[in-house]
C-alpha positions as CSV (number, residue, x, y, z in Angstrom):
1,X,0.0,0.0,0.0
2,X,1.4,3.4,-0.9
3,X,2.0,6.1,1.7
4,X,-0.7,8.3,0.1
5,X,-3.3,5.5,0.2
6,X,-2.5,4.7,3.8
7,X,-2.9,8.3,4.8
8,X,-6.2,8.5,3.0
9,X,-7.5,5.4,5.0
10,X,-6.2,6.8,8.2
11,X,-7.9,10.2,7.7
12,X,-11.2,8.4,7.0
13,X,-10.8,6.6,10.3
14,X,-9.7,9.6,12.2
15,X,-13.2,10.7,13.5
16,X,-13.8,7.3,15.0
17,X,-10.3,7.2,16.6
18,X,-10.7,10.7,18.0
19,X,-14.1,9.8,19.5
20,X,-12.7,6.6,21.1
21,X,-9.8,8.7,22.5
22,X,-12.0,11.5,23.8
23,X,-14.3,9.1,25.5
24,X,-11.3,7.4,27.2
25,X,-9.5,10.7,28.1
26,X,-12.1,13.3,28.4
27,X,-9.8,15.8,26.7
28,X,-9.8,16.8,23.1
29,X,-6.2,17.8,23.1
30,X,-5.1,14.6,24.7
31,X,-7.3,12.7,22.3
32,X,-5.5,14.4,19.3
33,X,-2.2,13.4,20.9
34,X,-3.3,9.8,21.2
35,X,-4.5,9.7,17.6
36,X,-1.2,11.2,16.3
37,X,0.8,8.6,18.3
38,X,-1.4,5.9,16.6
39,X,-0.5,7.4,13.2
40,X,3.3,7.3,14.1
41,X,3.0,3.7,15.3
42,X,1.2,2.8,12.0
43,X,4.0,4.3,10.1
44,X,6.4,2.0,12.0
45,X,4.3,-1.1,11.1
46,X,4.0,-3.1,8.0
47,X,0.5,-1.9,7.2
48,X,0.2,-4.5,4.5
49,X,0.2,-7.2,7.1
50,X,-2.8,-5.7,8.9
51,X,-6.0,-7.4,8.0
52,X,-8.5,-4.9,9.5
53,X,-6.9,-1.4,9.7
54,X,-9.9,0.0,11.6
55,X,-9.8,-2.6,14.3
56,X,-6.0,-2.5,14.5
57,X,-6.0,1.3,15.0
58,X,-8.9,1.2,17.5
59,X,-7.0,-1.2,19.7
60,X,-3.8,0.7,19.3
61,X,-5.6,4.0,20.3
62,X,-7.1,2.1,23.2
63,X,-3.7,0.9,24.4
64,X,-2.3,4.4,24.2
65,X,-5.2,5.9,26.1
66,X,-4.8,3.2,28.7
67,X,-1.2,4.1,29.2
68,X,-2.1,7.8,29.4
69,X,-4.8,7.1,32.0
70,X,-2.5,5.1,34.2
71,X,0.2,7.8,34.0
72,X,-2.5,10.4,35.0
73,X,-3.6,8.2,37.9
74,X,0.1,7.8,39.1
75,X,0.5,11.6,39.0
76,X,-3.0,12.0,40.7
77,X,-4.0,14.6,38.1
78,X,-7.5,15.8,37.9
79,X,-9.1,15.2,34.5
80,X,-10.0,18.3,32.5
81,X,-12.2,19.0,29.5
82,X,-9.9,21.4,27.8
83,X,-12.1,22.8,25.0
84,X,-12.7,26.6,25.5
85,X,-16.3,27.5,25.4
86,X,-15.7,30.2,22.8
87,X,-14.1,27.9,20.2
88,X,-16.2,27.7,17.1
89,X,-14.2,25.3,15.0
90,X,-16.9,23.2,13.2
91,X,-14.8,20.1,13.5
92,X,-14.4,20.4,17.3
93,X,-18.1,21.1,17.6
94,X,-18.9,18.0,15.7
95,X,-16.6,16.0,17.9
96,X,-18.1,17.4,21.0
97,X,-21.6,16.9,19.8
98,X,-20.7,13.2,19.2
99,X,-18.7,12.9,22.3
100,X,-19.5,11.6,25.7
101,X,-21.7,14.0,27.7
102,X,-20.5,15.7,30.8
103,X,-22.6,13.6,33.2
104,X,-21.2,10.4,31.8
105,X,-17.8,11.8,31.7
106,X,-18.0,12.4,35.5
107,X,-19.0,8.7,35.9
108,X,-16.1,7.5,33.7
109,X,-13.7,9.3,35.7
110,X,-14.6,7.2,38.8
111,X,-13.7,4.0,37.0
112,X,-10.2,2.4,37.0
113,X,-8.3,2.7,33.7
114,X,-8.9,-0.9,32.7
115,X,-12.6,-0.7,33.6
116,X,-12.9,2.5,31.6
117,X,-11.2,1.0,28.5
118,X,-13.3,-2.2,28.5
119,X,-16.5,-0.2,28.9
120,X,-15.8,2.3,26.3
121,X,-14.4,-0.1,23.7
122,X,-17.1,-2.7,24.1
123,X,-20.3,-0.8,25.0
124,X,-19.7,2.3,23.0
125,X,-17.7,0.9,20.0
126,X,-18.6,-2.7,19.9
127,X,-15.0,-4.0,20.1
128,X,-14.9,-7.7,21.0
129,X,-13.7,-8.8,24.4
130,X,-11.1,-10.9,22.5
131,X,-9.5,-7.7,21.2
132,X,-10.0,-5.8,24.5
133,X,-8.3,-8.7,26.3
134,X,-5.1,-8.0,24.2
135,X,-5.1,-4.4,25.1
136,X,-5.5,-4.9,28.9
137,X,-3.4,-8.0,29.0
138,X,-6.0,-10.3,30.4
139,X,-8.3,-13.1,29.3
140,X,-11.6,-12.3,27.4
141,X,-13.5,-13.4,30.5
142,X,-11.6,-10.9,32.7
143,X,-12.2,-8.2,30.1
144,X,-15.9,-9.0,30.2
145,X,-15.9,-8.8,34.0
146,X,-14.2,-5.3,33.9
147,X,-16.8,-4.0,31.4
148,X,-19.6,-5.5,33.5
149,X,-18.3,-3.8,36.7
150,X,-18.0,-0.5,34.9
151,X,-21.5,-0.8,33.4
152,X,-23.0,-1.2,36.8
153,X,-21.2,1.9,38.1
154,X,-22.3,3.9,35.0
155,X,-25.9,2.7,35.4
156,X,-26.0,4.1,39.0
157,X,-25.4,7.6,37.6
158,X,-23.0,10.4,38.5
159,X,-25.2,11.8,41.3
160,X,-24.9,8.6,43.5
161,X,-21.4,7.4,42.9
162,X,-18.8,7.9,45.5
163,X,-15.8,9.3,43.5
164,X,-13.4,9.8,46.5
165,X,-11.2,6.7,46.6
166,X,-10.1,7.5,50.1
167,X,-13.7,7.7,51.3
168,X,-14.4,4.3,49.6
169,X,-11.5,2.8,51.4
170,X,-12.8,4.1,54.8
171,X,-16.1,2.5,54.1
172,X,-14.6,-0.8,53.1
173,X,-12.3,-0.7,56.1
174,X,-15.3,0.0,58.4
175,X,-17.2,-3.0,56.8
176,X,-14.3,-5.4,57.4
177,X,-14.0,-4.2,61.1
178,X,-17.8,-4.7,61.6
179,X,-17.5,-8.1,59.9
180,X,-14.7,-9.3,62.2
181,X,-16.6,-8.0,65.3
182,X,-19.9,-9.4,64.4
183,X,-21.4,-6.0,64.5
184,X,-24.7,-6.5,62.7
185,X,-25.9,-2.9,63.3
186,X,-22.6,-1.6,61.8
187,X,-22.8,-3.9,58.8
188,X,-26.5,-2.9,58.1
189,X,-25.5,0.8,58.3
190,X,-22.7,0.3,55.7
191,X,-24.7,-1.8,53.3
192,X,-27.2,-0.5,50.6
193,X,-30.6,-2.1,51.2
194,X,-30.4,-3.7,47.8
195,X,-26.7,-4.8,48.1
196,X,-25.8,-7.8,45.9
197,X,-23.1,-10.3,46.8
198,X,-21.7,-12.3,43.8
199,X,-19.1,-15.0,43.6
200,X,-17.4,-16.6,40.7
201,X,-17.5,-20.4,40.3
202,X,-14.4,-21.1,42.4
203,X,-15.3,-18.7,45.2
204,X,-18.9,-20.1,45.3
205,X,-17.4,-23.6,45.7
206,X,-15.2,-22.4,48.5
207,X,-17.5,-20.2,50.4
208,X,-21.1,-21.2,49.1
209,X,-22.0,-17.6,48.3
210,X,-23.5,-17.8,44.9
211,X,-25.5,-14.7,44.4
212,X,-27.2,-13.1,47.4
213,X,-29.2,-9.9,47.6
214,X,-30.4,-7.7,50.5
215,X,-28.6,-6.1,53.3
216,X,-30.0,-8.4,56.0
217,X,-28.8,-11.6,54.2
218,X,-25.4,-10.2,53.3
219,X,-24.8,-8.9,56.8
220,X,-25.7,-12.2,58.2
221,X,-23.2,-13.9,55.9
222,X,-20.4,-11.6,56.8
223,X,-21.1,-11.2,60.6
224,X,-18.1,-12.7,62.4
225,X,-16.2,-13.4,59.3
226,X,-13.3,-11.5,57.5
227,X,-10.9,-12.3,60.3
228,X,-8.2,-12.9,57.8
229,X,-9.2,-10.2,55.3
230,X,-6.7,-7.4,54.5
231,X,-7.7,-4.1,53.0
232,X,-6.4,-3.7,49.4
233,X,-6.8,-2.0,46.2
234,X,-8.0,-4.4,43.5
235,X,-7.7,-3.1,39.9
236,X,-7.5,0.4,41.4
237,X,-10.7,0.1,43.5
238,X,-11.2,-0.6,47.2
239,X,-11.2,-4.3,48.1
240,X,-10.0,-7.0,50.4
241,X,-7.7,-10.0,50.2
242,X,-8.6,-13.2,52.1
243,X,-5.8,-15.8,52.5
244,X,-7.7,-18.9,53.5
245,X,-6.6,-22.4,54.0
246,X,-8.7,-23.4,50.9
247,X,-7.2,-20.6,48.8
248,X,-7.1,-16.9,48.1
249,X,-10.2,-14.9,47.6
250,X,-10.5,-11.3,46.4
251,X,-13.4,-9.1,47.4
252,X,-14.2,-6.1,45.2
253,X,-16.6,-3.4,46.5
254,X,-18.8,-0.9,44.6
255,X,-19.6,2.0,46.9
256,X,-22.7,4.2,46.0
257,X,-23.8,7.2,48.0
258,X,-21.7,6.2,50.9
259,X,-22.9,2.6,51.1
260,X,-21.8,-0.7,49.7
261,X,-24.0,-1.6,46.8
262,X,-22.1,-4.6,45.5
263,X,-19.5,-7.1,46.6
264,X,-17.8,-9.4,44.0
265,X,-15.8,-12.4,45.3
266,X,-13.2,-13.8,42.9
267,X,-11.4,-17.1,43.5
268,X,-10.6,-18.5,40.1
269,X,-6.8,-19.0,39.6
270,X,-6.7,-17.4,36.2
271,X,-8.9,-14.4,37.3
272,X,-6.8,-14.0,40.4
273,X,-3.6,-14.0,38.3
274,X,-4.9,-11.3,36.0
275,X,-6.1,-8.8,38.8
276,X,-3.8,-6.1,40.1
277,X,-3.7,-6.2,43.9
278,X,-2.0,-3.7,46.2
279,X,-2.2,-4.4,49.9
280,X,-2.8,-1.3,52.0
């Protein structure tokens, strides 16, 4: 393929690539940087060996945005939408009109980078979990779980989500303390009335959790437990690690409006190996 033909194809795909990057990053200037980096990488690649240029570029842009989000998280930067209100560039207006709304952007900012990528690529751009798995370095099943977790948070809406990671950790720590002490009143205070407790196949076999709903039932299950649980960040979100004689379990918490709305228990060896865990 000639350089001119490749450039034409890239320009035809540019609006989609910019939309992907903008939804990921929440910044038009950063989105343009990500797309430009994708163009540079394409030029360093044998384009003739790429079967589907659109899919290849979408995953490349996704990987670039993931790296940028992780770098932003490490620097603890606040995300900014950097398009001045007075700009009247028709191309920028078109991009913004087709871009993620402010309310959804606020919700996306509460997701971990991997959750955000899985949700944006799959739910907004119909990228397969097989392709997303390559970007995040996990299995398709793990990528599906990331998107599912993100989808639940997005569906809760920006008004109810608890964006402060430190506050989320405090709530999870208080839950673990109440669990260890058998404090039913404390557990019920921390749990959303409609809280859902879910376990994967391995965790269900070890703990007989399955899927349970309702604060009373979940509180009774945890009362007196969590003796060996240690507070941790799991894939960038508050959680707990349980080192039990029967194996390791990871508890991931979703905090909504100051209460725990969901607890996901993971015990499958492959899923455990793919999750990023930082003990606190």
